[in-house]
C-alpha positions as CSV (number, residue, x, y, z in Angstrom):
1,Y,207.4,28.6,89.8
2,P,210.1,26.7,91.9
3,Y,209.2,26.0,95.5
4,P,210.9,28.6,97.7
5,I,213.8,27.4,99.8
6,D,213.4,28.2,103.5
7,G,215.9,30.9,104.7
8,V,217.1,31.8,101.2
9,V,216.4,35.3,99.8
10,L,216.7,36.0,96.1
11,I,217.8,39.4,94.8
12,E,214.6,39.6,92.7
13,D,212.6,39.2,96.0
14,V,214.0,42.4,97.5
15,E,214.9,44.4,94.4
16,D,212.0,46.9,94.8
17,D,212.7,47.3,98.5
18,A,216.3,48.1,97.8
19,I,215.5,50.6,95.1
20,D,213.0,52.3,97.6
21,L,215.9,52.6,100.1
22,L,218.1,54.0,97.4
23,N,215.6,56.6,96.3
24,K,214.4,57.6,99.8
25,P,216.8,56.3,102.6
26,E,215.2,55.3,105.8
27,H,214.5,58.2,108.1
28,R,217.5,59.4,110.0
29,G,217.6,58.6,113.7
30,L,216.3,61.0,116.3
31,S,218.4,63.7,118.0
32,T,219.8,62.8,121.4
33,G,219.3,66.4,122.5
34,W,223.0,67.2,122.3
35,S,223.9,68.8,119.0
36,D,227.6,67.9,119.4
37,L,226.7,64.2,119.8
38,D,224.2,64.0,116.9
39,P,226.8,63.6,114.1
40,H,228.0,60.5,116.0
41,Y,224.9,58.9,117.5
42,L,221.2,59.2,116.6
43,V,218.5,57.0,118.0
44,S,216.5,54.7,115.8
45,P,213.8,52.2,116.7
46,S,214.5,48.4,116.5
47,E,218.1,48.7,117.7
48,V,220.2,47.7,120.7
49,T,222.8,50.1,122.2
50,V,225.3,48.9,124.7
51,V,226.6,51.5,127.1
52,T,229.7,50.9,129.3
53,G,232.1,52.7,131.4
54,V,234.1,52.5,134.7
55,P,231.7,52.5,137.7
56,N,230.8,55.9,139.1
57,M,231.7,57.8,136.0
58,G,228.1,58.6,135.1
59,K,226.7,55.9,132.8
60,S,223.4,55.8,134.6
61,E,223.2,59.6,135.0
62,W,223.9,60.0,131.2
63,M,221.3,57.3,130.4
64,D,218.7,59.1,132.5
65,A,219.5,62.4,130.8
66,L,219.2,60.9,127.3
67,M,215.8,59.4,128.4
68,V,214.5,62.7,129.6
69,N,215.7,64.4,126.4
70,L,213.8,61.9,124.3
71,V,210.7,62.4,126.4
72,Q,210.9,66.1,126.0
73,L,211.9,66.2,122.3
74,E,210.0,63.3,120.9
75,G,207.4,62.3,123.5
76,W,209.0,58.8,123.8
77,K,207.7,56.3,126.4
78,F,210.2,54.1,128.4
79,G,210.3,51.1,130.5
80,I,213.3,51.2,132.8
81,F,215.0,48.6,135.0
82,S,217.5,50.5,137.1
83,A,218.7,48.3,140.0
84,E,221.4,50.7,141.3
85,N,218.9,53.6,141.5
86,F,216.6,52.1,144.1
87,P,214.5,53.3,145.9
88,V,212.3,54.4,143.0
89,E,211.3,57.7,144.7
90,H,215.0,58.8,144.9
91,H,215.4,57.9,141.2
92,L,212.2,59.8,140.4
93,L,213.5,63.0,142.0
94,K,216.7,62.7,140.0
95,L,214.6,62.4,136.8
96,V,212.4,65.3,137.9
97,G,215.5,67.5,138.4
98,K,216.7,66.7,134.9
99,F,213.3,67.3,133.5
100,A,212.8,70.7,135.3
101,G,216.4,71.7,135.0
102,K,216.7,72.3,138.7
103,A,218.4,70.6,141.7
104,F,216.1,68.5,144.0
105,W,218.3,69.4,147.0
106,G,220.0,72.4,148.5
107,E,218.8,76.0,149.0
108,N,217.6,76.6,145.4
109,K,215.9,73.3,145.0
110,L,212.8,73.1,142.8
111,D,209.5,73.8,144.5
112,E,206.8,71.2,145.2
113,K,204.4,72.5,142.4
114,T,207.2,72.2,139.7
115,A,208.0,68.7,141.0
116,R,204.3,67.6,140.9
117,D,203.8,69.1,137.5
118,S,206.9,67.4,136.2
119,M,205.8,64.0,137.7
120,L,202.4,64.4,136.1
121,I,204.0,64.5,132.6
122,L,206.7,61.9,133.4
123,N,204.0,59.5,134.7
124,D,202.8,59.2,131.1
125,H,206.3,58.5,129.7
126,I,208.3,56.5,132.2
127,K,207.4,53.1,133.9
128,F,209.8,51.4,136.4
129,I,210.3,47.7,135.8
130,G,211.5,44.9,138.1
131,T,211.1,46.9,141.3
132,Q,209.3,44.2,143.3
133,E,211.2,41.0,142.5
134,D,214.2,39.7,144.3
135,S,215.7,38.0,141.3
136,V,215.2,39.9,138.0
137,T,216.0,38.0,134.8
138,I,216.2,39.2,131.2
139,E,213.1,37.1,130.6
140,S,211.1,38.9,133.4
141,I,212.2,42.3,132.1
142,M,211.1,41.4,128.6
143,E,207.8,40.0,129.9
144,Q,207.0,43.2,131.8
145,A,208.1,45.4,128.8
146,K,205.8,43.4,126.5
147,I,202.8,44.1,128.8
148,L,203.8,47.8,129.1
149,N,204.1,48.0,125.4
150,Y,200.7,46.4,124.9
151,R,199.0,48.7,127.5
152,F,200.8,52.1,127.0
153,G,203.0,51.8,123.9
154,L,206.8,51.8,124.5
155,N,209.6,53.4,122.4
156,G,212.5,52.6,124.7
157,L,213.7,50.0,127.2
158,I,216.6,50.5,129.5
159,I,218.4,47.7,131.4
160,D,220.8,49.2,133.9
161,P,223.0,47.5,134.8
162,W,223.4,44.0,133.3
163,N,225.6,42.9,136.2
164,T,222.7,43.0,138.7
165,I,220.4,40.7,136.7
166,E,220.2,37.0,137.6
167,H,221.6,35.2,134.7
168,K,220.4,31.7,134.0
169,F,222.8,29.6,131.9
170,R,221.5,26.6,130.1
171,D,223.2,23.2,130.5
172,G,226.7,23.3,129.1
173,E,226.4,27.0,128.3
174,N,229.4,29.2,129.1
175,E,229.3,33.0,129.5
176,T,230.3,33.7,125.9
177,N,227.5,31.5,124.5
178,Y,225.0,33.0,127.1
179,V,225.8,36.6,126.2
180,S,225.5,35.7,122.5
181,R,222.1,34.1,123.0
182,V,220.6,36.8,125.2
183,L,221.8,39.6,123.0
184,A,220.2,37.8,120.1
185,Q,217.0,37.6,122.1
186,L,217.1,41.4,122.8
187,N,217.8,42.2,119.2
188,A,214.8,40.1,118.1
189,F,212.7,41.8,120.8
190,A,213.7,45.3,119.7
191,K,212.7,44.5,116.1
192,I,209.4,42.8,116.9
193,Y,208.2,45.6,119.1
194,E,210.1,48.4,117.3
195,L,211.8,49.5,120.5
196,H,215.3,50.9,121.1
197,I,216.9,48.9,123.9
198,W,219.8,50.2,125.9
199,V,221.9,47.8,128.0
200,V,224.3,49.3,130.5
201,A,227.1,47.0,131.5
202,H,230.2,47.5,133.7
203,P,233.6,46.4,132.2
204,R,235.0,43.3,133.8
205,K,238.2,44.9,134.9
206,M,239.6,48.4,135.3
207,E,242.8,49.1,133.5
208,N,244.9,52.1,134.7
209,G,247.2,54.1,132.5
210,L,250.7,55.3,133.4
211,D,249.1,58.3,135.2
212,R,247.2,55.7,137.4
213,K,243.9,57.0,136.0
214,P,241.4,54.5,134.6
215,L,241.8,54.0,130.9
216,V,238.6,54.4,128.7
217,P,237.1,50.9,128.3
218,N,234.9,49.8,125.5
219,A,232.3,47.1,124.8
220,Y,235.1,44.5,124.2
221,D,236.0,45.0,127.9
222,I,232.6,43.8,129.2
223,S,232.6,40.4,130.8
224,G,231.3,37.7,128.4
225,S,233.5,38.2,125.3
226,A,233.5,40.2,122.1
227,N,229.9,39.4,121.5
228,W,229.0,42.6,123.3
229,F,230.6,44.6,120.6
230,N,229.7,42.3,117.7
231,K,226.1,41.7,118.5
232,C,225.0,45.3,119.4
233,D,224.0,47.9,116.8
234,N,225.7,50.8,118.7
235,A,228.4,50.9,121.4
236,I,229.1,53.9,123.7
237,T,231.4,54.5,126.6
238,V,230.8,57.2,129.2
239,H,234.0,58.3,130.9
240,R,234.9,61.2,133.1
241,H,238.1,62.9,132.2
242,K,239.4,64.9,135.1
243,S,242.8,66.5,135.6
244,A,244.2,69.9,136.8
245,D,243.4,71.3,133.3
246,H,240.0,69.9,132.6
247,D,237.0,68.2,133.9
248,Y,234.5,66.8,131.4
249,V,232.5,63.7,130.5
250,G,233.6,62.0,127.3
251,I,230.9,60.3,125.3
252,H,232.9,57.8,123.2
253,V,230.9,56.4,120.3
254,N,232.8,53.2,119.3
255,K,230.4,51.5,117.0
256,I,227.4,52.5,114.8
257,R,226.0,49.7,112.6
258,F,223.8,51.8,110.3
259,Q,225.9,54.8,109.7
260,Y,223.8,56.2,106.9
261,K,221.1,57.0,109.4
262,N,222.6,57.1,112.8
263,G,226.0,58.9,112.4
264,T,229.6,57.9,112.5
265,P,231.7,56.9,115.5
266,G,233.6,59.7,117.3
267,D,234.1,61.3,120.7
268,I,232.6,64.4,122.2
269,K,232.9,66.3,125.5
270,L,230.0,67.2,127.7
271,K,229.9,69.1,131.0
272,Y,228.0,67.6,133.9
273,N,225.8,70.2,135.8
274,I,225.9,68.8,139.3
275,G,222.8,70.9,140.3
276,S,220.3,69.8,137.7
277,G,222.0,66.6,136.8
278,N,222.0,67.6,133.1
279,Y,224.8,67.4,130.6
280,E,225.7,70.6,128.7
281,T,228.0,71.7,126.0
282,Y,231.6,71.6,127.3
283,I,233.5,74.9,126.9
284,G,237.2,74.4,127.6
285,R,238.9,76.9,129.9
286,T,239.7,80.1,128.2
287,E,243.5,79.8,128.9
288,D,243.4,76.7,126.7
289,N,242.8,79.0,123.7
290,L,245.4,81.6,124.2
291,F,247.1,80.8,121.0
292,G,244.1,80.6,118.7
């Protein structure tokens, strides 16, 4: 039998695996917890999703809500680096609010027993990463995630946002090459440990439309080139659409690499519940539907 050539795959080597896939496609991804979103985005292990959006439009809030949904629906375990949500106790209360479906402030805030009961459950499912260091790097996040995975088992890793991490370029490396290299590292990490990794990244500039409102950015608008779009498995933009007639959060799914199991790109509307911090089905104003 001829000596195999490194890096070359023959059809006969993968024929049976391909037929298996034909006969029983890989399991479809998991529900996000929003039935409107599921046709466009399901969550599978071993993938990388990039989430972008104009600052203060709710990327981190939505990411937290998705994480809580996966904890409640699937029992997923997460490592989360969330630099803009320090201190951790404040972030924890926001997560508890989403988990319990109640505000953590105001007259009708959740009671201490509900908060402690929620924290007891969340303690098994969410670990905060990178909270002690001054300079957090992708390498340090992956190192901590590796240890967490070994000790507790992880299903998801959230890096939020990319822009607050210390980025170490190699000699002669520009931002485009750097982004390409690091996303390749994250892709490999996701596959080795069968994690889903979400990277939240701000766009490099805000474009305004004729009405002076921010246009909806996508992964191509993140600093560091088109590699953001090309190298991720899934790309999502979270954008608040507010006018005299409506106020909703648009979840714009721009890219799904494996559409046979994770849905097809598309846009949906969610309503943000300012009390609980959760996202709910958006029902347009009734006057919108006067004519059927």
